[in-house]
C-alpha positions in Angstrom: 81.9 77.9 71.2 84.4 79.6 68.9 87.8 79.8 70.5 89.2 83.2 70.7 92.2 83.9 68.9 95.5 83.9 70.6 96.5 87.7 70.2 92.8 89.2 69.9 92.5 92.2 68.2 91.1 94.0 71.4 93.2 93.0 74.1 94.8 95.6 75.3 91.8 97.3 75.7 90.2 94.0 77.4 93.2 94.5 79.8 92.4 98.0 80.5 88.6 97.0 81.1 89.5 94.1 83.5 92.0 96.0 85.4 89.4 98.5 86.3 87.3 95.9 88.1 90.3 94.4 89.4 91.5 97.6 91.0 88.1 97.6 92.9 88.6 94.5 94.2 92.2 95.2 95.2 91.5 98.6 96.2 88.6 97.6 98.9 91.3 95.7 101.3 93.8 99.0 102.1 90.9 101.6 101.3 89.7 100.0 105.0 93.0 100.5 106.4 92.7 104.0 106.6 89.4 103.9 107.9 90.1 101.5 110.8 90.6 104.1 113.4 87.7 106.2 112.7 85.5 102.4 112.7 87.2 101.9 116.4 85.9 105.4 117.5 82.4 105.2 118.9 81.4 108.9 118.3 82.2 109.1 114.7 82.4 105.3 113.6 81.2 101.9 115.0 83.2 101.5 118.3 84.7 98.3 117.0 87.2 96.3 118.9 90.5 95.6 117.6 89.4 91.9 116.9 86.3 93.3 115.3 88.5 95.5 113.1 90.5 92.5 112.5 87.1 90.7 111.3 86.2 93.1 109.2 89.1 92.6 106.8 89.4 88.9 107.4 85.8 87.9 107.0 86.2 89.4 103.5 89.8 87.7 102.6 88.7 84.3 104.2 85.4 84.0 102.1 88.1 85.5 99.1 90.1 82.8 99.5 87.7 79.8 100.2 85.9 80.7 97.1 88.5 81.3 94.8 89.0 77.9 93.1 85.1 77.0 93.0 83.8 80.3 91.4 87.3 79.9 89.1 86.1 76.4 88.1 82.5 77.5 87.8 83.8 80.5 85.4 85.6 77.6 83.4 82.4 75.8 82.6 80.0 78.3 82.1 81.7 81.0 80.8 84.7 83.5 82.4 82.7 87.1 81.3 80.0 85.5 82.8 81.6 85.2 86.2 83.5 88.3 85.8 79.7 90.1 85.8 78.2 87.5 88.4 80.8 88.5 90.5 80.8 92.3 89.8 77.2 91.9 91.0 77.7 90.8 94.3 80.8 93.0 95.1 78.5 95.8 94.2 75.4 94.8 96.5 78.2 93.9 99.4 79.8 97.4 98.8 76.2 99.0 99.5 75.6 96.7 102.5 79.3 97.6 103.8 78.4 101.0 103.5 74.7 101.4 105.6 76.3 98.9 108.2 75.3 99.9 111.7 77.1 97.6 114.1 80.7 95.6 113.5 78.3 92.0 113.1 76.5 93.9 110.5 79.8 95.2 108.4 81.7 91.8 108.7 78.9 89.8 107.5 78.6 92.4 104.3 82.1 92.3 104.0 81.2 88.0 103.2 78.9 89.0 100.5 82.3 91.5 99.1 84.1 88.5 99.3 82.0 86.0 97.3 82.2 88.8 94.4 86.3 89.3 94.9 86.4 85.7 94.6 84.8 85.5 90.8 86.5 88.4 89.9 90.3 88.1 90.4 91.2 84.7 89.0 88.8 85.2 85.7 90.3 88.0 85.3 93.9 87.2 84.8 92.1 83.6 83.0 90.9 86.0 80.3 93.8 87.9 79.8 95.8 85.0 79.7 93.6 83.5 77.1 93.8 86.7 74.7 97.3 87.0 74.5 100.2 85.4 73.0 103.3 83.7 74.0 105.3 86.5 73.8 102.8 89.1 74.7 101.3 87.4 77.8 104.7 88.2 80.6 103.9 91.7 79.6 100.1 91.5 80.0 100.9 89.9 83.5 103.0 92.3 84.5 100.6 94.9 83.7 98.1 92.8 85.8 99.9 92.2 88.4 101.3 95.7 88.8 97.5 96.7 89.4 97.3 94.7 92.2 100.2 96.4 93.7 99.0 99.7 92.9 96.0 99.0 94.2 97.1 98.0 97.6 98.7 101.3 97.3 96.0 103.6 96.2 93.8 102.1 99.0 95.0 104.5 101.9 94.9 107.7 99.5 91.5 107.3 98.2 90.1 106.2 101.9 91.9 109.9 103.2 90.1 111.6 100.5 86.9 109.9 101.0 87.2 110.6 104.9 88.3 113.9 104.8 84.9 114.7 103.2 82.2 112.4 104.0 81.2 109.4 106.4 83.3 106.2 107.1 80.8 104.4 105.2 81.9 106.3 101.8 85.2 104.0 101.1 82.8 101.2 100.6 80.3 103.7 98.3 83.1 104.6 96.0 83.0 100.8 95.1 79.3 101.1 93.2 79.7 103.6 90.4 83.0 101.8 89.4 81.9 98.3 89.5 78.3 99.5 87.7 80.5 101.0 84.9 83.2 98.0 84.8 79.9 95.9 84.1 78.7 97.7 81.3 81.9 97.7 79.7 82.7 94.6 80.0 79.4 92.8 79.0 80.0 94.8 75.7 84.1 94.6 74.9 85.1 91.3 76.7 84.9 88.4 74.7 82.8 85.3 76.3 85.6 82.5 77.0 85.5 78.7 78.6 87.8 75.9 79.2 87.5 72.8 76.9 87.0 70.6 79.9 84.0 70.8 82.5 85.0 70.2 85.7 82.6 70.1 88.9 82.5 72.5 91.8 83.9 70.6 94.9 81.7 72.0 97.0 82.9 70.1 100.3 86.4 71.0 99.6 85.6 74.8 99.8 83.6 74.3 102.4 86.1 72.8 104.7 88.8 75.3 103.7 86.3 78.5 104.4 85.3 76.6 108.1 89.5 75.4 108.8 90.4 78.7 107.8 88.4 80.9 109.9 89.0 78.4 113.0 92.4 79.1 112.5 92.3 82.5 112.3 90.0 83.1 115.2 92.2 81.4 117.1 95.0 83.2 116.1 93.3 86.4 116.8 91.7 85.5 120.1 95.4 83.8 120.9 96.3 87.5 120.7 93.7 89.2 122.9 93.5 86.5 125.5 97.2 85.4 125.5 98.3 81.7 124.3 98.7 80.8 127.9 94.5 81.2 127.7 93.0 78.4 127.5 90.5 79.7 124.9 92.2 80.2 121.9 93.3 76.1 121.7 90.3 74.5 120.8 89.8 77.4 117.9 93.6 76.2 116.8 93.1 72.6 116.8 90.0 72.3 115.3 91.5 74.8 112.6 94.7 72.3 112.0 92.5 69.1 111.9 89.9 70.5 109.2 92.9 71.5 107.4 94.3 68.0 107.2 90.7 67.0 106.6 90.9 69.2 103.5 94.4 67.6 102.0 92.9 64.4 102.6 89.8 65.2 101.0 91.5 67.2 98.1 94.2 64.1 97.5 91.3 61.8 96.7 88.4 63.6 95.0 88.2 63.1 91.7 88.0 67.0 90.6 89.0 68.5 93.6 88.9 72.2 94.6 92.4 72.6 94.9 94.5 70.5 92.4 97.8 69.5 94.9 99.5 68.2 91.9 100.0 71.3 90.7 102.5 71.9 94.0 104.5 69.1 92.4 106.1 71.6 89.9 109.0 73.3 91.6 108.3 76.5 89.8 104.7 76.7 91.0 105.4 75.9 95.0 108.3 78.5 94.9 106.5 81.1 93.2 103.5 80.6 95.4 105.8 80.6 98.4 107.4 83.9 97.8 104.1 85.3 97.2 102.3 84.2 99.9 105.4 85.0 102.3 105.6 88.8 100.9 101.5 89.5 101.5 101.7 87.9 104.8 104.1 90.4 105.8 102.7 93.1 103.9 99.5 93.0 104.8 100.5 92.6 108.4 102.2 95.6 108.4 99.9 97.6 106.3 97.2 97.2 108.9 99.1 98.4 112.1 101.0 100.9 110.2 97.7 103.2 109.9 97.8 103.2 113.9 101.1 104.4 114.1 100.8 107.2 111.3 97.1 108.3 112.3 97.4 107.6 116.1 100.7 108.0 117.0 101.9 110.8 114.6 98.6 112.5 114.9 98.1 112.7 110.7 94.9 112.9 109.3 93.5 110.1 107.5 94.2 111.9 104.0 97.8 112.6 105.1 98.4 109.2 105.9 97.4 107.8 103.0 99.5 110.5 100.9 102.5 108.7 102.3 101.8 105.7 101.1 102.0 107.4 97.7 105.8 106.5 97.7 104.7 102.7 97.4 102.3 103.5 94.6 104.6 105.1 92.4 107.3 102.2 92.8 104.7 99.7 91.9 103.7 101.9 89.0 107.4 102.1 87.3 108.4 98.7 88.6 105.8 95.9 87.8 105.7 96.9 84.0 109.4 96.9 83.8 109.9 93.3 86.1 109.2 91.5 82.4 112.3 93.1 81.1 114.3 92.4 83.9 113.3 88.8 84.2 114.3 88.1 80.3 117.8 89.8 81.2 118.5 88.2 84.7 115.7 85.7 85.5 112.8 84.8 87.5 115.4 83.9 90.2 117.5 87.1 90.2 114.5 89.3 89.8 112.3 87.4 92.3 115.1 87.2 95.2 116.2 90.9 94.7 112.5 91.6 95.8 112.0 89.6 98.7 115.5 91.4 100.1 114.1 94.3 98.9 110.7 94.1 101.0 113.2 92.3 104.5 115.0 95.1 104.4 111.9 97.9 103.9 110.1 96.1 107.3 113.2 95.4 108.9 114.7 99.3 108.3 112.0 100.0 110.5 113.7 98.8 114.0 114.8 102.2 115.2 111.3 103.5 114.3 109.9 106.0 116.6 107.4 108.9 117.1 109.7 110.9 115.8 111.1 109.5 113.2 111.3 111.9 109.9 108.6 111.1 107.1 111.8 111.0 104.6 112.6 107.6 106.0 109.0 106.6 106.2 108.4 107.1 102.9 111.4 105.6 101.8 110.6 102.5 103.8 107.5 102.7 101.6 109.3 103.0 98.1 111.4 100.2 99.1 108.6 97.8 99.9 106.8 98.9 96.7 109.6 98.2 94.5 110.2 94.5 96.3 106.5 93.3 96.1 106.6 94.4 92.3 109.9 92.6 91.7 108.2 89.4 93.4 104.3 90.0 92.5 104.6 90.0 88.9 107.7 87.6 87.8 105.8 85.0 90.2 102.7 85.4 88.9 104.5 85.0 85.3 106.0 81.6 86.4 102.5 80.0 88.1 100.6 80.6 85.0 103.7 79.3 82.9 103.6 76.2 84.8 100.1 75.6 84.2 98.1 74.3 80.8 96.6 77.0 79.2 92.9 75.3 79.6 93.8 75.4 83.6 95.0 78.8 83.5 91.9 79.9 85.9 92.7 77.1 88.3 96.3 78.1 88.3 95.4 81.7 89.1 92.9 80.8 91.4 95.4 78.7 93.2 97.8 81.6 93.3 95.4 83.9 94.4 94.2 81.4 97.0 97.3 81.3 98.7 97.9 84.9 98.7 94.9 85.9 100.5 95.1 83.3 102.9 98.5 84.6 103.8 97.0 88.3 103.8 94.2 87.1 106.7 97.0 84.7 108.3 99.3 88.2 108.7 97.2 90.0 109.9 95.8 88.0 112.5 99.8 86.5 113.4 101.0 90.2 113.4 97.8 90.9 115.7 99.1 88.2 118.0 102.3 89.6 118.2 101.8 93.2 118.5 98.8 92.9 121.4 100.4 90.9 124.2 103.8 93.4 123.1 101.7 96.3 123.6 100.0 95.3 126.7 103.1 94.4 128.5 104.5 98.2 127.7 101.6 99.7 128.7 100.5 97.8 131.9 102.6 99.3 134.4 101.2 103.1 133.3 97.7 101.9 134.1 98.3 102.0 137.9 95.6 104.3 139.5 93.1 104.4 136.4 89.7 104.3 137.0 88.5 100.3 136.4 87.0 101.1 132.9 89.7 103.4 131.7 92.1 100.6 132.5 90.6 97.9 130.8 90.1 100.0 127.3 93.8 101.1 127.3 94.9 97.9 127.9 92.8 96.6 124.6 94.1 98.6 121.8 96.1 102.0 121.0 92.8 103.2 119.3 91.0 102.5 122.7 93.6 104.3 125.0 93.2 107.3 122.8 89.2 107.2 122.8 89.4 107.0 126.9 92.2 109.8 127.5 90.2 113.0 127.1 87.9 111.6 129.7 90.8 111.3 132.3 92.0 115.0 133.2 95.0 115.5 134.1 95.8 111.9 133.6 95.0 111.8 130.1 98.1 113.2 128.2 100.4 110.8 130.1 98.1 107.9 129.4 98.4 108.9 125.3 102.3 109.0 125.8 102.5 105.9 127.2 100.4 104.2 125.1 102.1 105.7 122.0 105.6 104.7 123.6 104.3 101.0 123.9 102.7 101.0 120.3 105.7 101.7 118.6 107.9 99.1 120.6 105.6 96.5 119.5 105.2 97.4 116.2 108.9 97.5 115.6 109.5 93.8 117.3 106.3 92.3 115.0 107.9 94.7 111.8 111.0 92.7 112.4 109.8 89.2 112.8 108.1 90.2 109.9 111.1 90.8 107.6 112.7 87.7 108.9 109.7 85.7 107.7 110.2 87.6 103.9 113.8 86.0 104.0 112.8 83.0 104.4 111.4 82.4 100.9 114.6 83.5 99.5 116.7 80.1 99.7 113.3 78.4 98.1 113.2 81.0 94.9 117.1 80.5 94.5 117.0 77.0 94.4 113.5 76.4 92.3 112.5 79.2 90.3 114.3 79.5 87.0 117.4 81.7 86.2 118.4 83.2 83.0 119.9 80.3 81.3 116.5 77.9 82.4 114.6 80.5 80.7 116.7 81.0 77.6 115.8 77.4 77.0 112.3 77.4 77.6 111.9 80.3 75.1 113.5 78.0 72.5 111.0 75.1 73.4 113.6 73.0 75.4 111.9 71.0 78.3 113.1 72.5 81.7 115.0 69.4 83.7 114.4 68.6 87.0 110.8 70.2 86.6 107.2 69.1 87.6 104.2 68.4 85.2 102.8 71.8 83.7 105.9 72.6 81.6 104.5 74.8 78.2 107.9 73.8 76.1 106.4 71.8 73.7 103.0 73.7 73.2 103.9 77.4 73.7 103.4 78.2 70.2 99.7 76.2 69.3 96.5 78.0 69.1 94.6 78.0 71.7 92.2 75.0 70.6 95.3 73.1 69.9 97.0 74.1 73.3 94.2 72.5 75.3 94.2 69.3 73.2 98.0 68.7 73.8 97.0 68.8 78.0 93.9 66.7 77.4 
């Protein structure tokens, strides 16, 4: 097959087309967030419990994470364009199944199909972008690609709110169908086929081990939040998850062609950038999951208004993600990414005084600061990741970074839930005495259940709602503060191992970075793609 030139003449058109397909994948996670309260409603939704709501997101995320590496490898071998097209077909099918699910279990199963499609689309689209752009243009292209990820995260609640304002809950999935169909047609016509020179085999055992291990670990965390970690039930799942993760690491270290190449993490830049990405998404996705309950139930906003309140996040992403490449050139990866981490942590920690009547200016300001922070972390970190792997392994580098991010997102929701749920129950328990058993059990389960059961309690209903809202807000404040501290934990890692401006200038001049691991591009940055691959073979 003829190699694609480094600066493909239609590279910006291709980037735009790939971003459309990527937006459907990214938007899908947060578009569901705004529908969570509707899905919990037995009359207008599916009557899903708190744990079922978490699994409706995590079933997608875990499958997404577990198959990113394997499907990225298949795309490298058989064609990245073919892989993206196959992923769009699966994603469209899963969206149709999700839209017409009749139970939480059916929805969770349909989301698995969507996760498989997304696992092909995301890493292969970035690998195509990396292959079409020259060394000088690539950081800007990756910044635009990464910015679209952040914008998709932010636009999800707005799009979901608009759909729920006029249609039933399944419309948040049905919107994916025309988008994916249009993307399929345009990609088939416009995007060139690309594949890596090497033909790696798919590590099916590694992929299966990772899925089972992460599912077991996540189930244990969610179950611990539901029943308490002093209960015996979550611990076998947690132990099995940790054991299987250890087996997975052992297997990957010995496999001839592993799904997760652990050698990549020997490069300090690669490891530090992935740490920053994972901790930011761990905190942000966990916060976004529960902030919708605050906006729609505690504040009483409609799904549309709750979605519009996230607009400042989208605006910040739109402005700062594309500008991050210029900021990195001026200040270096270390300073830009470090500033993003501090801003994100500040936005989360600044909600420590959150109440049921907090000014919307403060809420919007927190979203705006979080949007700036995430854009300053995501784009530079992804550029650092892609710069630290050989060009012909672009799909592997992209898939590894996105695997880390998706795992962090799933664990973020699970861990945030395991923190918030017992705090909420401790806060509301004193107010449940005297209620009927069914109402008491429902109110103790989750905020949405308390709001659902309150109208049937007569005069006791408003008091239950007030108590539930207060307990939830207090639990949310503590949870967000813990998530903020988690983000700050990445700052010393970034400060130590991401390159500063001086090192970037040296790298751009073709000088190798002393102390870095393998995968440095200093001596191959200017080669055409075919030569670039040969240089690393």
